[in-house]
TIROLUM-861830 format. One line per 5 residues: number of its first residue (from 1); their letters; for each residue x negated, y negated, z of C-alpha. Coordinates in pm, 1 decimal, padded with zeros to 6 digits. Each point is the difference from the previous one (the first is absolute). Layout:
NUM = a = X,Y,Z; ... .
***
This chain:
1 = mtpgh = 02939.0,06236.2,-04510.2; 00015.5,-00076.5,00377.6; 00234.0,-00303.4,00101.5; -00207.7,-00262.7,00056.7; -00295.2,00154.3,-00104.2 .
6 = gstgs = -00006.4,-00101.4,-00397.0; -00074.6,-00408.4,00017.8; -00365.4,-00000.7,00250.9; -00262.8,-00014.1,-00308.2; 00000.8,-00359.3,00069.3 .
11 = tvggt = 00153.7,-00108.4,00349.2; -00165.0,-00011.7,00334.8; 00159.2,00280.4,00144.7; -00161.8,00203.7,-00308.4; -00333.5,-00074.2,00101.1 .
16 = lrrsa = 00035.6,00153.3,00334.5; 00203.5,00295.5,-00120.3; -00217.4,00093.8,-00262.8; -00322.9,-00006.3,00240.3; 00191.8,00179.1,00256.8 .
21 = rrtpa = 00030.9,00287.7,-00211.0; -00361.5,-00003.1,-00140.5; -00097.1,00003.1,00385.3; 00261.9,00091.3,00225.6; -00218.2,00063.9,00296.9 .
26 = rvave = -00273.0,-00300.5,00023.7; 00046.9,-00265.9,00203.1; 00133.3,-00279.6,-00170.5; -00030.7,-00299.2,00310.5; -00100.9,-00004.0,00380.4 .
31 = yrdrt = 00144.0,-00281.3,00224.9; -00103.9,00036.3,00339.7; 00086.9,00332.4,00128.8; 00184.6,00068.4,-00266.5; -00041.0,00205.9,-00342.0 .
36 = wtyeq = 00178.2,00046.5,-00292.9; -00067.3,00271.1,-00270.9; 00069.2,-00069.3,-00351.7; 00322.6,00214.9,-00019.0; 00103.6,-00126.4,00358.2 .
41 = lddav = 00003.7,-00359.1,-00126.4; 00184.1,00072.2,-00311.2; 00306.4,00156.9,00226.1; -00033.6,-00232.9,00242.1; 00043.2,-00303.7,-00288.8 .
46 = sraaa = 00288.0,00215.9,-00134.3; 00169.1,-00019.2,00388.9; -00062.1,-00319.1,00030.4; 00131.5,-00084.1,-00345.4; 00359.1,00172.1,00166.6 .
51 = vllaq = -00010.3,-00191.9,00281.6; 00016.4,-00290.9,-00183.1; 00225.2,00049.2,-00228.6; 00213.5,00114.6,00315.1; 00026.9,-00372.7,00106.9 .
56 = glapg = 00206.8,-00062.4,-00292.1; -00263.6,-00116.2,-00224.4; 00063.8,00043.7,-00416.8; -00247.9,-00004.2,-00228.5; -00179.5,-00312.2,-00083.9 .
61 = drvga = 00086.1,-00201.0,00323.9; -00298.9,-00114.2,00181.7; -00147.8,00141.8,00288.3; -00269.6,-00263.9,00230.5; -00279.0,00163.7,00157.7 .
66 = yghns = -00141.4,-00211.3,00268.0; -00230.0,00186.9,00244.9; -00344.0,00076.0,00073.1; -00213.9,00247.8,-00192.7; 00087.0,00335.9,00084.8 .
71 = daylv = 00076.2,00321.8,-00149.2; 00351.6,-00082.4,00024.2; -00046.4,-00327.9,-00186.0; -00136.8,00268.4,-00309.4; 00279.5,00284.4,00033.5 .
76 = aflac = 00253.9,-00329.6,00002.6; -00121.1,-00160.3,-00334.6; -00045.6,00347.1,-00150.0; 00341.2,00085.1,00146.9; 00134.4,-00343.7,-00207.8 .
81 = aragl = -00104.4,00112.1,-00312.1; 00128.2,00387.3,00004.1; 00312.4,-00157.8,00067.7; 00037.4,-00250.0,-00256.1; 00006.6,-00279.9,00279.6 .
86 = vhvpv = -00239.7,-00351.3,-00088.4; -00257.9,-00028.1,00303.2; -00051.1,-00333.9,00113.5; -00311.0,-00001.3,00210.6; -00029.2,-00328.9,00264.0 .
91 = nqnlt = -00311.6,-00118.2,00150.2; 00050.5,00104.4,00364.7; -00183.3,-00321.0,00131.0; 00283.5,-00211.1,-00171.2; 00257.8,-00198.1,00206.5 .
96 = gedla = 00284.1,-00202.6,00009.4; 00077.3,-00154.6,-00319.9; -00244.7,00141.5,-00202.4; 00105.6,00342.8,00125.6; 00371.3,-00040.3,-00064.9 .
101 = yivgq = -00071.7,-00136.3,-00346.9; -00111.7,00318.3,-00173.4; 00262.9,00171.1,00251.4; 00235.8,-00180.8,-00145.0; -00129.3,-00139.3,-00412.7 .
106 = sgstl = -00054.7,00387.6,00027.2; 00355.0,00092.7,00058.0; -00108.9,00304.3,00236.3; 00264.6,00159.8,00110.8; -00199.6,00216.5,00270.4 .
111 = vltdp = -00329.7,-00080.6,00155.6; -00196.3,00277.2,00154.6; -00252.0,-00154.9,00295.4; -00214.5,00078.0,00257.1; 00188.5,00009.6,00354.2 .
116 = dlvdr = -00248.3,-00325.2,00104.4; 00072.6,-00197.3,-00318.8; 00419.4,00041.6,-00026.9; 00062.7,-00312.7,00222.5; -00201.1,-00225.9,-00220.6 .
121 = lpdgv = 00298.4,00095.0,-00269.9; 00297.0,-00201.1,-00110.0; 00335.8,00047.0,00201.3; 00179.0,00211.3,-00193.1; -00222.5,00225.0,-00153.7 .
126 = rtlpl = 00000.9,00363.6,00004.4; -00261.6,00189.2,00092.8; -00135.3,00356.8,00043.9; -00348.6,00068.5,00159.3; -00270.4,00169.3,-00166.2 .
131 = rdadd = -00122.3,00167.4,00290.5; -00038.4,00002.2,00390.3; 00361.6,00000.9,00021.9; 00260.6,00293.3,00088.5; 00197.2,-00097.9,-00270.2 .
136 = sllar = -00299.6,-00081.6,-00253.3; -00028.0,00090.2,-00358.6; -00333.0,00273.3,00122.3; 00189.5,00137.2,00272.5; 00330.4,00030.2,-00194.4 .
141 = lpgte = -00216.9,00209.5,-00288.9; 00071.1,00381.0,00206.1; 00388.7,-00039.7,-00038.8; 00038.2,-00100.8,-00338.0; 00036.7,00163.0,-00311.5 .
146 = pydgp = -00253.4,-00065.5,-00307.3; 00149.5,-00221.7,-00254.2; 00001.9,00167.7,-00340.8; 00175.2,-00223.5,-00191.5; -00060.5,-00214.7,-00370.6 .
151 = earge = -00297.1,-00186.6,00072.2; -00062.4,-00342.0,-00146.1; -00109.1,-00051.9,-00379.0; -00371.0,-00154.0,-00076.8; 00169.6,-00330.5,-00119.7 .
156 = elvql = 00234.1,-00043.2,00300.7; -00164.7,-00203.7,00339.0; -00159.9,00118.3,00264.9; -00176.4,-00311.3,00193.2; 00038.3,-00355.1,00026.9 .
161 = lytsg = -00340.7,-00118.3,00061.1; 00011.7,-00328.1,00128.0; -00306.5,-00215.6,-00103.3; -00239.8,-00198.2,00236.2; 00158.4,-00338.4,00036.0 .
166 = ttarp = -00347.3,-00170.6,00025.0; 00153.8,-00242.6,-00198.2; 00378.0,00013.5,00041.7; 00290.8,00201.5,00130.3; -00038.6,00345.3,-00080.2 .
171 = kgamm = 00166.8,00181.8,-00292.6; 00088.7,00340.4,-00067.6; -00206.3,00179.9,-00263.3; 00269.5,00282.3,-00099.4; -00201.2,00276.6,-00058.0 .
176 = thral = 00097.2,00348.5,-00197.8; -00114.3,00362.8,00054.9; -00161.9,-00038.4,-00357.5; -00223.6,-00274.0,00115.9; -00139.1,00116.3,00310.6 .
181 = vheyl = -00039.0,00354.1,-00162.4; -00183.7,-00172.7,-00228.8; -00213.2,-00190.4,00232.7; -00067.4,00316.0,00221.9; -00163.1,00139.8,-00307.0 .
186 = saiaa = -00188.1,-00345.3,-00097.4; -00122.5,00013.7,00374.7; -00093.1,00390.1,-00029.4; -00218.1,-00044.7,-00301.7; -00176.1,-00353.0,00054.9 .
191 = ldlsa = -00110.4,00082.9,00401.1; -00089.7,00372.5,-00072.5; 00280.2,00105.3,00264.5; -00026.9,00391.6,00060.2; 00119.2,00248.6,00226.6 .
196 = gdrpa = -00306.2,00045.9,00196.5; 00001.4,-00383.4,00158.1; 00065.2,-00058.6,00337.4; 00110.1,-00345.0,-00004.4; 00108.3,-00142.2,00274.9 .
201 = hslpl = 00284.1,-00230.7,-00058.8; 00053.8,-00300.5,00277.4; 00115.2,-00336.4,-00191.3; 00378.8,-00037.2,00021.1; 00224.7,00215.4,-00174.1 .
206 = yhsaq = 00236.8,-00264.7,-00122.5; -00283.0,-00108.3,-00230.3; -00002.4,00099.2,-00296.6; -00367.2,00065.2,00000.7; -00035.3,00231.1,00255.0 .
211 = mhvfl = 00345.3,00169.7,-00118.5; -00038.4,00056.5,-00319.8; -00359.7,-00082.1,-00117.6; -00108.8,00270.5,00270.6; 00208.5,00190.7,00174.2 .
216 = vpyla = 00239.0,00164.2,-00243.9; -00230.3,-00003.8,-00287.7; -00181.0,00249.0,00312.2; 00326.6,00190.8,00020.2; 00009.2,00056.6,-00412.8 .
221 = vgatn = -00416.8,00167.5,00059.7; 00100.8,00197.8,00279.3; -00269.0,-00131.0,00273.6; 00035.4,-00031.4,00351.4; 00128.8,-00373.2,00137.2 .
226 = lilda = -00079.7,-00197.0,00319.8; 00239.5,-00213.2,00078.8; -00104.8,-00242.9,00289.2; 00198.6,-00250.0,00151.4; -00199.3,-00289.3,-00054.3 .
231 = pdgdr = -00388.0,-00053.6,-00177.5; -00146.6,00005.3,00376.3; -00402.9,-00031.7,-00086.4; -00110.6,00225.4,00325.8; 00293.8,00282.2,-00122.6 .
236 = lldli = -00134.9,-00017.1,-00363.7; -00379.0,00045.1,00070.2; 00061.7,00266.5,00240.3; 00186.8,00193.6,-00277.2; -00269.5,-00059.9,-00248.9 .
241 = eegrv = -00233.3,00116.0,00271.0; 00187.3,00312.9,00023.5; 00020.0,00113.2,-00385.6; 00420.5,-00055.3,00060.0; -00045.3,-00301.8,-00252.7 .
246 = dslfa = -00172.6,-00073.7,-00265.6; 00207.5,-00197.5,-00288.3; 00080.4,-00337.7,00187.9; 00173.4,-00315.6,-00182.5; 00041.8,-00311.7,00172.8 .
251 = pptvw = 00067.1,-00409.5,-00111.8; -00306.2,-00205.1,00083.3; 00098.6,-00124.2,00297.1; -00034.7,00369.8,00141.9; -00351.1,00024.3,-00193.6 .
256 = iglag = -00129.0,-00332.0,00149.2; 00125.5,00139.5,00347.4; -00222.7,00330.7,-00031.0; -00281.4,-00142.1,-00155.1; 00005.8,-00264.5,00296.5 .
261 = rpdfa = -00021.2,00241.5,00297.9; -00258.7,00055.1,00195.2; -00045.1,00387.2,-00049.8; 00030.5,-00028.2,-00356.5; -00368.8,-00006.5,-00123.4 .
266 = trdls = -00033.0,00301.4,00303.9; 00322.3,00251.2,-00094.4; -00046.8,00338.5,-00216.1; 00186.5,-00158.8,-00279.7; -00131.3,00247.7,-00255.4 .
271 = glrka = 00362.6,00215.7,-00032.3; 00157.3,-00290.7,-00168.7; -00021.2,00083.6,-00356.4; 00272.8,-00221.6,-00113.3; 00083.7,-00365.4,00104.1 .
276 = yygas = 00284.8,-00171.0,-00168.6; 00019.7,-00372.2,00022.3; 00269.8,-00254.9,-00141.2; 00301.3,-00165.7,00078.6; -00193.7,-00318.1,00049.8 .
281 = impvp = -00278.2,-00131.7,-00212.8; -00389.0,00187.0,00171.1; -00203.7,-00269.6,00079.7; -00305.5,00116.1,-00166.5; -00240.0,-00140.1,00262.0 .
286 = vlerl = 00192.1,00238.4,00207.4; 00049.0,00294.0,-00259.4; -00391.2,-00004.0,-00045.0; -00114.4,00065.9,00405.9; 00253.8,00280.9,00013.8 .
291 = rerlp = -00192.3,00175.9,-00335.9; -00292.9,-00098.2,00172.5; 00089.5,00189.5,00280.0; 00137.6,00294.8,-00162.2; -00150.9,00007.9,-00334.0 .
296 = klgfy = 00142.9,00393.3,-00049.2; 00325.5,-00101.1,00047.2; 00258.4,-00062.5,-00295.3; 00181.4,-00327.5,-00019.1; 00325.4,-00071.5,-00158.9 .
301 = ncfgq = 00126.9,-00302.1,-00090.6; 00396.6,00023.1,-00049.9; 00172.5,-00325.3,-00138.8; 00354.9,-00032.9,-00117.7; 00318.2,-00096.7,00164.3 .
306 = seigp = 00305.6,00082.0,00128.3; 00209.7,-00036.5,-00342.4; -00221.3,00253.5,-00164.4; 00038.4,00254.2,00300.4; -00271.2,-00136.4,00084.5 .
311 = latvl = -00346.0,00113.0,-00177.2; -00089.4,-00150.2,-00308.7; -00400.5,-00015.2,-00013.3; -00268.1,00213.3,00164.3; -00360.6,-00075.3,00003.4 .
316 = apdeh = -00175.0,00349.8,00099.3; -00288.6,00046.4,00157.6; -00289.9,00063.4,-00276.6; 00222.3,-00372.7,-00172.2; -00125.2,-00215.5,00286.9 .
321 = kgrmd = -00358.1,-00061.0,-00130.6; -00041.6,-00350.8,-00115.1; 00379.2,-00091.9,00036.7; 00084.9,00035.4,00375.7; 00220.2,-00251.5,-00029.5 .
326 = scgrt = 00223.0,00179.5,-00270.4; 00342.4,00195.4,00073.4; -00068.3,00232.7,-00253.8; 00181.8,00120.5,-00338.9; 00391.3,00081.2,00004.3 .
331 = vlfvd = 00106.6,00317.9,00100.7; 00115.8,00266.3,-00179.4; 00363.6,-00121.3,-00113.0; -00088.5,-00380.6,00011.4; -00047.9,-00234.8,-00253.8 .
336 = arvvd = -00099.6,-00345.4,00067.7; -00095.9,-00321.0,-00171.7; -00115.3,-00330.8,00070.0; 00195.0,-00305.4,-00092.0; 00005.2,-00363.1,-00009.9 .
341 = enged = 00310.1,-00234.6,00073.5; 00195.2,00064.3,-00313.4; -00122.0,00400.2,00042.3; -00202.3,00009.9,-00252.4; -00333.6,00228.5,00025.1 .
346 = vpdgt = -00277.5,-00187.4,00154.4; -00381.4,00076.4,-00126.5; -00204.6,00255.3,00199.9; -00157.4,-00178.4,00322.2; 00305.3,-00274.5,-00009.6 .
351 = pgeiv = 00184.1,-00017.0,00287.7; 00373.6,00040.3,00005.1; 00306.8,00180.2,00111.9; -00013.1,00380.7,-00033.5; 00313.3,00135.8,-00097.8 .
356 = yrspq = 00131.8,00367.9,-00012.8; 00183.1,00250.1,-00197.2; 00083.4,00360.0,00171.8; 00214.8,00261.5,00069.2; -00073.0,-00057.9,00338.5 .
361 = lcegy = 00163.5,-00362.8,00011.4; 00273.1,-00084.5,00200.4; 00346.9,00002.1,-00189.7; -00008.7,-00408.8,00130.1; 00103.8,-00130.7,00394.3 .
366 = wekpe = 00285.7,00072.8,00135.2; 00339.2,-00282.8,-00011.7; -00266.9,-00224.5,-00146.9; 00051.1,-00076.5,-00343.6; -00211.0,-00278.1,-00029.2 .
371 = etaea = -00284.2,00106.4,00112.0; 00029.1,00318.2,-00207.6; -00010.1,-00196.6,-00295.6; -00274.4,-00216.3,00120.9; -00202.2,00258.8,00042.5 .
376 = frdgw = 00064.8,00264.5,-00283.8; -00083.1,-00208.4,-00330.0; -00059.0,00116.7,-00331.5; -00026.5,00370.1,00114.8; -00229.3,-00069.3,00207.3 .
381 = fhsgd = -00036.5,-00035.7,00422.9; -00080.3,-00357.1,00130.8; -00279.6,00082.1,00289.0; -00084.5,-00350.7,00169.4; -00366.0,00113.2,00015.8 .
386 = lavrd = -00281.5,-00160.4,-00219.2; -00235.0,00179.9,-00127.2; -00265.9,00079.5,-00271.3; -00061.4,00290.9,-00176.0; -00393.7,00076.9,-00178.1 .
391 = ahgyf = -00066.5,00184.9,-00316.2; -00002.2,00317.2,00206.3; 00400.2,-00009.2,00081.9; -00087.4,-00059.9,00366.3; 00188.7,-00260.0,00191.0 .
396 = tivdr = -00104.9,-00247.3,00224.9; 00250.9,-00164.1,00266.9; -00116.3,-00373.8,-00003.1; 00323.5,-00117.9,00243.7; 00395.1,00005.3,00028.7 .
401 = vkdvi = 00075.8,-00225.0,-00262.5; 00152.6,-00248.6,00274.0; -00284.9,00049.1,00212.8; -00218.6,-00190.1,-00245.5; -00139.4,-00332.3,00119.5 .
406 = nsggv = 00012.9,-00311.3,-00241.7; -00241.2,-00242.4,00134.4; -00046.2,-00314.8,-00152.7; 00118.0,00109.5,-00344.4; -00255.5,00381.6,00040.5 .
411 = lvasr = 00127.3,00343.0,00031.5; -00158.3,00177.4,00320.8; 00094.2,00319.8,00045.7; 00021.6,00071.5,00436.6; -00138.0,00339.6,-00066.3 .
416 = qveda = -00376.4,-00130.9,-00185.9; -00029.4,-00233.2,00359.0; 00103.6,00304.3,00275.7; -00247.0,00219.9,-00121.7; -00258.9,-00202.9,00041.4 .
421 = lythe = 00122.2,-00161.1,00340.9; -00008.0,00397.5,00080.3; -00382.8,00002.4,-00057.5; -00067.2,-00201.4,00357.2; -00033.2,00252.7,00267.6 .
426 = avaea = 00241.1,-00221.8,00231.9; 00320.3,00015.3,-00253.6; 00227.2,00299.0,00137.1; 00247.8,-00098.1,-00230.1; 00086.8,-00272.5,-00244.9 .
431 = avial = 00281.4,-00148.8,-00177.7; -00031.2,-00248.9,-00258.7; 00281.2,-00262.5,-00066.1; 00163.8,-00351.0,-00193.0; 00030.5,-00246.5,00242.4 .
436 = phekw = 00198.7,-00343.7,-00099.5; -00273.9,-00281.9,-00058.0; -00023.1,-00348.8,-00109.1; -00290.6,-00018.3,-00254.2; -00024.5,00363.3,-00113.0 .
441 = ieavt = 00433.7,00103.0,00021.9; -00154.1,00325.3,00135.8; -00265.0,00073.4,00204.7; -00160.0,00342.4,00025.4; 00055.0,00092.4,00370.1 .
446 = avvvp = -00185.0,00296.1,00162.3; 00181.8,00128.5,00318.5; -00270.1,00216.7,00165.2; 00004.7,00253.8,00321.8; -00345.8,-00038.1,00120.7 .
451 = rgevt = -00185.0,00286.9,00112.1; -00285.1,-00175.0,00225.6; -00108.9,-00361.1,00050.1; 00067.6,-00259.2,-00328.7; 00088.3,-00327.6,-00132.7 .
456 = edeli = 00240.9,-00147.8,-00277.1; -00287.8,-00194.3,-00110.0; -00259.4,00362.6,-00010.0; 00294.9,00179.6,-00214.9; 00039.7,-00244.7,-00267.9 .
461 = ahare = -00375.9,-00042.0,-00024.7; -00034.5,00378.2,00008.7; 00247.3,00025.8,-00309.3; -00117.0,-00329.9,-00185.0; -00353.2,00221.4,-00040.8 .
466 = rltsf = 00228.8,00271.5,-00185.9; 00249.8,-00183.2,-00191.4; 00032.5,-00271.4,-00235.1; 00033.2,-00325.5,00212.6; 00380.3,-00040.1,-00105.7 .
471 = kapkr = 00107.8,00361.4,00125.5; -00140.1,-00056.7,00386.5; 00204.5,-00016.1,00258.3; 00088.4,-00414.0,00082.0; 00154.1,00143.1,00315.3 .
476 = vifvd = -00085.3,00263.2,00260.3; 00265.5,00092.7,00242.2; -00046.4,00287.9,00284.6; 00235.9,00236.0,00096.8; 00080.6,00284.4,00235.5 .
481 = elprn = 00166.4,00219.5,-00253.9; 00113.0,-00023.4,-00304.7; 00367.1,00079.1,-00060.7; 00067.8,00279.5,-00209.1; 00299.5,00221.1,-00156.5 .
486 = asgki = 00006.7,00385.2,00082.1; -00216.1,00096.7,-00302.5; -00285.9,-00249.9,00119.5; 00016.9,-00250.6,-00238.1; -00028.4,-00385.6,00101.7 .
491 = lkrel = 00316.4,-00203.4,00042.9; -00168.9,-00282.4,-00167.1; 00359.0,-00178.1,-00015.7; 00054.1,00027.0,00380.5; -00401.5,-00184.3,00024.4 .
496 = rdrfg = 00097.1,-00258.3,-00205.4; 00326.6,-00126.6,00192.9; -00191.1,00056.0,00288.6; -00306.2,-00230.8,-00081.7; 00157.4,-00195.8,-00338.1 .
501 = hta = 00077.7,-00304.1,00235.5; -00302.4,-00032.8,00179.3; -00193.9,-00057.9,-00340.0 .
***
């Protein structure tokens, strides 16, 4: 047996190597003017692994990745995996204390970065450019012998996947090779990924959804992957019309933006075959408008969270009818229940917390034993999501447990109020939160980005026509934009902090 090649069965590095042996000449990745065949990509990953180990790193060391989308970013992740290093993806929009926290808390001894970002990093942090520099990772590949030493074992860590941090400091979910490989298989099966697809990857690669639900699983099946710098609407629509892209993942914010474009109704989008949405809840009225405009397009709802790799449930195209607000059923390697505060199963149709058991799950949170013990109880991971399960096994996410509004002793799910507001043509975006109230303790409050002329009274009346009166907003606040994290999730914590004192 060749040294280093005996443990690839359940490792991230083995996933790429098998595709390279199966279809060496097929194009694996396109980025700007660079093209990599599977054989070339696999060779580049082995050379990059050698470059990293030559920096004095040892298996198990954490390596930060603070860069923009690029082929180099992908090579670096796969190289860390092959060399037994622990990859730490960092949102390239983070600065200051938020950036310093993740680099410091993870114990990253080296940070791979792009030249335009290096000055943001804390003083004293050792860096290596990913690209666009004479001493960058990509520039060093031609003169480096490929790494051919032992690879990591499936149970070893490959990534610290930091949570979005919508309610508190991010926590580093400890992902093993084995967990991610199981998640890749789940994604391939549930999302109908195939070698003949032409996917575009435009969302940030540091985010688990784009990297682990789409890009690496697509590499596993042998597809040609187009990496884009960002989800630019003009570029995406052009690529679809040109026939270069037929598969696209985007969070609701991007789909809302595409649907709201003046040319959305006139562009030829018939070549788009698969549309994936997720990372945050899609408003049902927006989904209905998209499906009406593109009736032959297959829509997939992808739901999960960082700690499970992240894909947990999928609603397939033929499952949308009659359950547009559902996030679907569990994927191949995920088991889920809906429980009460005592961890007991609740009857179908009753809201409760969704909990998971799966080989895709993280091993816990990096250097946070108390948070790990709180999240993993009685053999199940407690997600913090409030959900309802029906008799056929379909789940519907009602809200984050912490976002449910207790108004006068009655619980109100913010999502239901948001869906009602989205049916008004003058509402571009909406977020419903609880704000302190003398009488109601928590008042249902809508924060709205308007699309046209509309008043607070009009929107409250519109909601009252569609909801039980106590669920309608008691107040509407108009803003120019909603705060979001990198995955597109609205940061309701920031809205509560911003407007709580004015209630």
